N, C-alpha and C positions, 0 to 999 in steps of 0.2 A: 274832893267829895268823887267816889269811886264814880265810874260811867255807866249807865244804866244798860243792863243786858240786851242785844235785839231779838225782841220777837219775831224776828222774821226768818222764815225759813229756809232753809237752803234751797234753790232751783234744782231737780234733779235735770243730769245731763242726756241731752237725747239720745238713745241708741240706736245704733245703725242699723238699718233695714237692709244693710248685705248680709247675704247668706252664705256659711262657711262653703269654700270650694270641697265637694268631695272628693278622696282621694281614689283610684284606680284600683279594686279590688288585685290582688296579684293571681297571676293566671297558674294552673298547676304545677306547670314546669317552673316559675321561680318559686313557687312554694319549698318544690322538691330542691328543688339547689340550694336555696337558702338552708332548709333541714341538713342536706347532704354538707353543708361548710358549718354547721353547727356541731355535727357530730365529727369531722375533722378537728372543729377545733380542739372540742372534750377528749380526742383520742390522743391527741399531742401535748394537752396539758397533764393527759394521765400517766402517758409516757414520759413526762420531764419530770411529774414527782414519783411517781412509783417503781420506775425503770432505771431511773438514773439520778442518784444522789450528788449535785455542784458544788463542790465547797470551790471557793475562790484560789488561784493560783497566788502566791506571794513570788515575787519574781527573786531570783538569788543575787543577792547583794557581796559587793567585791570586800565590803568592809568587813574583818573579824568581828567587830563588837556583835555585829547584829545575828551572827549565827549564834543561837542561845539553843542548845540540846535539848530543854526542857521545853519549849515551843516550836510544834513541827507542824508545818500547813500539810495536810492530807490532799494529793494529786487529786483532780479530776476523774470520773469513774472509778475512783477506789471501791467503790459499795455498791454490786449489780445484785440486787433480787429477785432469784432466780427464780419463785414462784412464778410472778407477772410474764415471763418470757414468753411469748406465742410466736409464731410463724412471722405476721404483720407486722408486729414491733419488730422485731429482730429486723426484718425488710428495714422500714424505717428509722433505728435504729443507728444502721449503716451508713445510712446516708446523709442525717445529721453529723454523722463522724464527718463524712465526706465534706459536708460544705464546710468546714473548720478547717480546711488544708494539708492537716495531719492528724492522728491521735494524738493527744497531749502526753508528755512524758510520764512515767512514774518514778517515784523514787524507793520503791518498796522492792526489793530482790526477785519476788514471785507475785506478780499483781496476775488473780485468775478471770477477774472481770476484764482486763483490758485485754489478756490475752482471745477471751473469750471473744470481744470485739474485731480485734486482728483478725482472727478466724473467720469473721460474719462478713468482711468488708472485702478479704481476699475470693471468699466464698463467692460472693455478688459478683464479684470483679471479672470471676474466671468466667461463668454463667451466662453475664453479658456479653467478652467474647466470644463463646464457643456461639451463642445465638446470629451476631453479627456471622460469624463464618457460616453458617447453615442459610444466613436470609442470601449474604454474596451466591453463595452455590444453589438456590433457587431463581436468582435472577439470571445468572450464569446457564442454568437450562432452559431460561424465556428465551435467553438470545440464540442460543444453540437449535432451539426448534424455530426461532423465526426464520435463520441462517439455511436452513436442512429445507425449509419450505421455498424459499428464495431457488435453493438448487433445482427443486424438482422443479419448480415452476420454468426455470429456464429449460430445463432437459425437452419438459413437454411443447414450450412455445417452439425450439427447431424441431420438431418432430412429427407435431402434427398440427402446426402453424395458429396457435393460441396467443392470440394476444397478451401481455404482461398487463396490462391496464384491465381487462377485464377480470383477472383474480386478486390484482392488489388488495381491491375494496373488500373484498371477502376476508381477505386474512386480515385486514384495520378491524374488521368488526368481528372478531374471535374474538374471545374470553381473554385468554390469554397473554393475549395483546395490548389488549385495551385497558386491564386491569394492571395497576399501579401502588396495590395496596403495598407490595413485596418492597417497593423502593420510598416511599412512602413511611413505611416503621422501616426500614433501612437509615434512612435520614433521621429519624426522630433518635433511635437506638443509638447512633455514631452521634448524635450532638448530647446525651446523656450520659454517655461514656468520654465525652472531653470534658463537661462540665466535672464529672465526679471524680477521674481519675485522670487523666492524664496532664492534667495542669500539676506542674511543680513536679511531678516525673518522668525522669527521662526513658526509663526503661518501660513504661506502661506505652508512652508515646511509641516505642519500637515494635511493642507488640503489637501496636495499633497498627501499622506499617505492616507488618505480615501478613494481617488477614488480606491485603490485598492484591496477595505476590502468592505464587505456588512454588511448594517446594519443589526445584527440579538439582537435581545433581548439578554442581559445578564442577568444572576441569580441572580447576586445581585440586580441589578433595579428591578426586578419584584419583587422579595422577599420584598425590600425597599418600593416599592410604597404598596403592601398590607399591611404592616405593618403601615405604615403614616395611608392610607386610615381607616383603622380601628380605631385607634385611633383619627383623627379627629371625624368618626361616632360616638365615644363616647361620646366625647368634643360634639356635635352637640345637641345628644340627652340626654344629661344627665341633671339632675335635671327637672330646671323650664321650660327649654327648651324642655325634655323631653314630660312634660303634654301636653304643649303647641303645640307640631308638635302631639299628638296622638290628641288630639281633632280635631287637623286640617284636619289632614286626615281621620277624620270620619265627613263626610259635614252634615249630618244631626243636629251635635251638635254643630251646630252655635255661639248660645245663651251660651253655656259653656265657651266661650272664656275671655279672658280677654282684654278690649278693650286697643290699643297703649299709652294713653297718662298714663297709669295706670301701666303698664308692658315694662320693658325697654328691657328685652330681644329680644322680638318682631324685632325688624329692625336686633337684629344680629342673629338672625334665618333667616331672609330674606335674608340678605346680602350673609350668606351662600350659598345662592341656587345660587348664581353667580358660584362659586367652585361643585357646584352639575352640574350644564350645564356644566361646563369644563372639569369635567370627563365623561358625554355622549358625549361628542367630541372627546375626546379620546378612547373611545369605537368606536364608527362611524370610527375614523383613523383604526382600527382594525379592524371593517369591511370590509374597503377599503383595505387593506394589503391581505385580506381572500380571496377577489373576485376580487383581482388581478385590483384593478379599480387605475388608475394613477393618483392619487390625486396630487401627488408633480408637474406634469405637469399643472392641473387645475388650481392650489392655488399659483400657480407660484415658488412653493418652488425652493429654487437651494441650494446647497452643505453648504452655509453658516448657513441659514435659515431653512432646514429639521434637524429635530429632532426624532432618531427615538422612538417607543409609547412607550415603559416602562421608558425612562427618560422626556418624557414630562410627565407622570403619577406621576413619582420620584419629579418633580420641582412643580408640580400643587398641590400633597399634603403635598409637605415641606413649601409653602405660607399659603396655609390652616389649617396647626399645627401650624405656625406664629400667623397667624389674633388669633386660639381659645386661644393661650398660653398669647398672651397684654389682651384679653378679661375675663381672669381667673385674673388680677391682681388684688389684693385685695383696686381697687382704685374704684371711681365714676364709674359709668356703661355707662354715656356718653363721659367721658373721656376717659375710655379705648377702648370704641366701635370709636370711634375717632382717637386715636394713633393706634388702630392696622388698620384703612383703611389706613391713611396714609404711617404704614410700609408695607403694603403689594404694595401701587404704589410704594416706593421709592425703592423697590427690584426691580420692571417691569421694570423703567426708571434707574438703575442705571449705568453708566457710564463706569464702573470698565469691565474688559476683563473678567468677571466670571459671572460664572450660564448662560452659554449660552446666551451670548450678544446679535450676530445675530439672535435667534429666537425671544429674548424678542422684540427686536426693529423692527421685522417683524409685530409684533403685535401692536406696538406702531405707526412704519408709516400706518397700515391698518388704525388705527382708527382715525388718524392727516387727511388723505387722506379722509375719511366717513365726521368730521367738516368741512372740507374746498371743501367738495365736486363739484361746478360748476367750480373749478379751476382748476382742473384735469380730465382725461378721465376716466370712467367709467369700472374698470374690474370685473371679477365676484367676486374675494374674495371682493370685494366693497358694492356689494349688496348682498352677500348672508350673511355678517357679519352683514350690518346693519341689515336686516331681522332678524337676530339670535338676536343681541342687543334689537331690540323692543319687544322681546316675556319677557323679564327682565322689561318690565314698571312699573309693581305692588311694585318690587323689587326700583326699584328708589326713585317711591312717597313714599313708607313707611320710608328707608332710610333717604330721605331728610324729611318727615315728622318728625322725630326724632328731629331733630335740628331746622327746622325755621317751619312758619306758614305759611299753600299752602292754598293760594286763589284759586278761579273758572280757572285764567289765568294760575296760574303758572302749576295747575294740571292737566291743557292741555296741555301744550308746555311739560311736564315732559312725559308725557303717548304718547303724539303724535309726539314726534321728531324725532324718527326714521321712522313715515310714511310721515312727511315732507320732512324731506333729502332724502327718496326714490320719490318723488315728482321731485324735483329738478335732482335726478340723472336719473329719466328718460328725463325728460327736456333735460339734459346735452347729453344723447346719442341720441334724437330727432337732438338733436343739429350738433354734428359728423352725422348721419346719419338717412337722416328723413326718416322713418319707421313708420306708423300707429301702431302697436304692442306697442311699447312706449306709445302712448297715451292713446291707452286702459290700459296699464299698469299700467299709472299714475288715470284714473280713477278709476281706482281699489282702490289705497290710497286716493283719493278723496272721493269716498263712504263713508270709515272707519275715514276717519276724519269728516266730517259729522255726522257720526252718535255718535263720541264722544260727538262733538257741542252742539247737540240735549240731549244726559245722562246728560252732567254735567251741561246744565239750567237747564233739569227737577230735578233733585237732588236739585240744588240752589231755585229753585221754591218754591219744597214742602215744602223745611226746612225753610222757611225763615216765619217772623211773617205774612205776607198777604197771606196764604196759601189759607186761606177759601174763600178769596176775589177774588183769580185766578183760581177759580174752573175750567172755563172754557178753560183757557190755560193751566192748565193740563191737559185739559183731550185731548187738541190736543196735546202737546205733547209726550202723553205717545203714542196715537196711530201711530203718526209719525215718534219718532224714534221708536216704530216695525216696521213700514212699510220699514224703511230707515236701518236699522238694519238686517233684513230678505236678502234684496237686497243687501246689503253688503255683508255678509257673504255668499250667495250663491253665487255671482262674485267672492270671493275670491276661494272658493270651487272648484268653473268649472276652476278657472285658475291654482289651483294649480294639478289638475287632468291633465286636459288638455292640458296645454303650459309648465308649469314647470315641472313635471312626463313625460311628452308625453304619456302614456297610450292610448294603440290601438296600437302600434307600435310591428312588429314580434320579435325581437331583446332585450332580457328582462336576467338579471343575477339573479333577485330572482325568487323565485316560485310563480305562479298566486295566490295558496293561500294566499302567506305571503303579497301580494300587496295588495291582497283583507282587510285584516285586516287592514292596514295601512289605507284603503281610509276610512272605516268603523271610526278607531278611530280618523284621520281628519276631519271626518262629525261632527261627537261629540264634537269633541275640537273648529267648527267652531260655532257651536250653543248653548255652554255652557254661555253664556250671558245671557241665557232665563232663567237659573235656578241662578243664583246672588243673588238672595234673600232668597236662602237655602244654598249657596254653599260659604265657607270658602276662604279669599282672597288667602291665603295657598295653599290650596289644587289647585284651578283655575290654580295660578304660576306654581306649578309644575306641571301640568296638559299641558301646556302651552307648559315648556320645552320638555317634551317627546315627545312630540307633531311637534315640530320645529325639534329636533332631528330626526326623524323621516322620517319629509320632508327635512332635510340637505341629508340623504345617500339617498334618490331616487333622489333627484333633482341633485347630483354629480353624481351619476349610468349613468343617461342621459345624462348628459354631454362630460361624458365618450364613451357613445357610440358614440354619437352625432359629435363630436370633435378630439377627439383622434385616434379613428381608422381608420378615413376616412383621419384625416391628413389637419383637415380644420384650417383655421384661423377664426376666431371670432372678433367680435367687443366686444366680452364677458370678452377672456382670452387675455392676452399680452402673446405671446411666449416669454418664454425665448427666443428662438431661431430665431432669426431677422439673427443671422449667418446660419440657416438651411431653415428659409420656405421666402425669403425673395422676393421679385420678380424680375426679371431682367429682366427690360423695354426695354431693346437694345435690348435680345432675343427676347421678343413677337413683337416687330417690325419686326425684320428680317424673323423671323417664322409665323407672318402675327395670332398667335393665342396664349391664355392665358393659363397659366399649370391649369391643373384640380383640384388641391385640394386649386386655389386660384380662382377659378371660380365663386363661391357662397358665402354668407359671411351668417352665420345663426346668427338672433338676439336674444335670449330668454332670459324671466326674469325668 
């Protein structure tokens, strides 16, 4: 029989009388910290999902059977959505990539996303290096001030019997002695740099060590540069080149020279003037260093591309020696000349990390941006080197005339390529910032182009078979060329003195007598074409190179006083410091006023 069910009710368990412990309410700082952490996690998750679509990488195996063409694994970071990229995401992306020790390799020939990420990492690395350099300079400035005060205290103690212990506490109470913000920040940035860039990278470690020392000229480099320049001078003016050089330096012995068609050494001698221009630019760098002109800032040199002056002379002299040695080979003159030019060009664009690759590539990038002028923003270094290269127009014509037959059109484009590029640069600058000064500057180069057209037309008509029938046309061209040439030369001279040099200002680094000599030298160079019938091309080219060097020295001095001392961002200089002088738009909106150093922009050429 089944058991009867129990009618007894279940006994309820006694509830605990202990009250739950109330949790402490988070403070406002903790809530803000927690909210920031959640936002940071959401941002990281958004970057990983929207910016980079990471796909697993299948390692390569040695078995050929597993290599199936139909199944290809795409590399990581192969697809980038550019619509979501911002500055903050770009910075975080570069740091995420550096945490993996290296960027992943790609199996495709051209991966634009990976190239952009490489460029981003390189840009942040360079900015960090420059920031460390600036912090080192601030700390050195602090030490210099302290040493100067120590010297003043010692001098005052010996003269007026003031105890050193009385002034020492006052110095230690000053802000510049107590402030350790720069040192702490430098320590943190160094630690960040080591974690992100130096590990497993010997080049980054070497550049990091360069931050601690100053670029002082080494005795070995100075001696080697002197020896190499002497040897090159002997090669340049030996034998036939010596006779041609002496005749060319005497302007009124023009008839004593041999024509380029019968003298194969003339193009070689003219090409050597390129190295003479490089030597004079090195002299300009020495003058900038002597006058404390901040030329690395003006030319946008960084720790990679900046080279000490003695090493610059050694590299230039070594290339010149290579050029002279190949020209001395016992082979055909034109063949050796072409081989020498190719060897020099190959050494400059050599992709190996030797012979200061960063400095060589700085020159290559400048030349490429000059060639592709309308596609890039025009900086100071671009139009400065364009004007420099325009001074070698005679060299280009002589060198190309050695290998090709040049007609009037080719002579025009060879001699005025720099002027045409400058007109396009002025147009690009006017597009970026519409100001009348760019139109006036372009008009100066248009006048020079018109003068060149009239000169080539006059020479072509005069040398033609029907010159006697076109006497009236020759008469008109002759005086029209004279008028346009005087106007173009006067316009260029006034622009050099008033706009490029800014003479009439109070602040000067050079003596007034020196500037007066340079003005006279520049005036003679601008009107030297009036004596072209009596002067040799070699003399005119040498004079133009020296004149351009003098122009560049005063131009950089004016740029230094106008922009570097006043800390202005200009359209002519790309500050290596987007990190330091970037506008803070939010702060401007809140404060209602703009920063003083970004209020105006100078636009000089």
